N, C-alpha and C positions, 0 to 999 in steps of 0.2 A: 430182285433182292438177295441178297447172300443169306444162306441159313444163319449164321451167326449175325445178322444185321442189328447194330447197335440199338437203333431207334424203335424196332419192333421186339427186342428183348427188353427196353424201358417200358413198353407199352404192357408186354404180357407180364412183368414185374408188378407193375401198377395193378393191372386187373386181377391179379392172384393174391396182391396184398389184403390184409384184412380192411373193411371200412372203415373202422375206428383208426388206421394209419393213415388216412388219404389226409394229403397236402394239397389243398386246391391249386397254390400257387404251382406247384410242381405238377399236378394235373394240367393245369394251363400251359404250363411252358412245353410239356411233351404233345400236348394237343396242336399247339401253334409249329412245331416241329414236325408234326406229322402231316399237317396241311401244306406245310412246305414243299414237303416232300412229295405229296399227293399232286399237286400242282406242276412241279417239276417233271414229274412221271408222266402227267397229261399232255405237255407242252414235247415233251420228247418222243411221244406215241404219236403225236399229230406229225413230228419232223419225219418221223420213220414212215407212216402211211404217204404222207406226199412222196419220200425217194421209193416206196414201192410202187406208186402210182406212174412215176416217171420212168421206173426199169420194165414196169409191165408194158405201158405203152411204146418203150422204144425196141429198136431190135434187138433177139436176144440170142446173143453169143453165149460161149461157155462161161465168161468172166461174168456176165450180166444173169444168168440162171444161177449160178453160184451167189451173188450179192445178196439176189432177191430171195433163195431161199432162206439165206442167213439171217436177213431182215424179216422173215416171216416169222422164223422160229423166236427172236428176238421181239418181236411184236406180240406175239402169244405169250411169252413170258412176262411181258410187261403186264398185259392185261390181267394174268393171275396174280402179279403185284398188287397190281392199284386194286384188284378186288379185294384181296386180303387184307390190305392197308385201309382202305376203306371201311370193311367191316371192323377189324379194330379200333380205328378210330371213332365209327359209332358207339361201341360199347364203350370206350374212354370217354367220350362226351355225355353220356349216359351216368357215367361215373361222377365226373365233376360236376356235373348238374347237382347232383345229390349231396356230392362234398360241399357245394358252395351253399347250397339249402340248410345244411347242419351247421355250418361255420356260422351263417346269418342268425339263426335260430339260437345258437349259443352265446351271441353278443347279447341279445335280447335280455 
């Protein structure tokens, strides 16, 4: 993911804000967007792994070796991106649960 990724920036802003400012609906929307991104990254990573396996099993010409090296680098970056996103989503999920509990208690 890009350094200036809007989704990660939104998650970071929500986590940095005071809990008194929490909007459960906004937290939920951001979680939904984050889970959708995580699913997309996982699917794309599986596609890359299949292509890497195919290249590794085929004859290794210069073009195949270059593509394989490129795909391995991309797969490694995706693993890091997915790990970061999952961690941030875990923190945000806990924040959302707390905000939802507070909102429910306020209504009682």
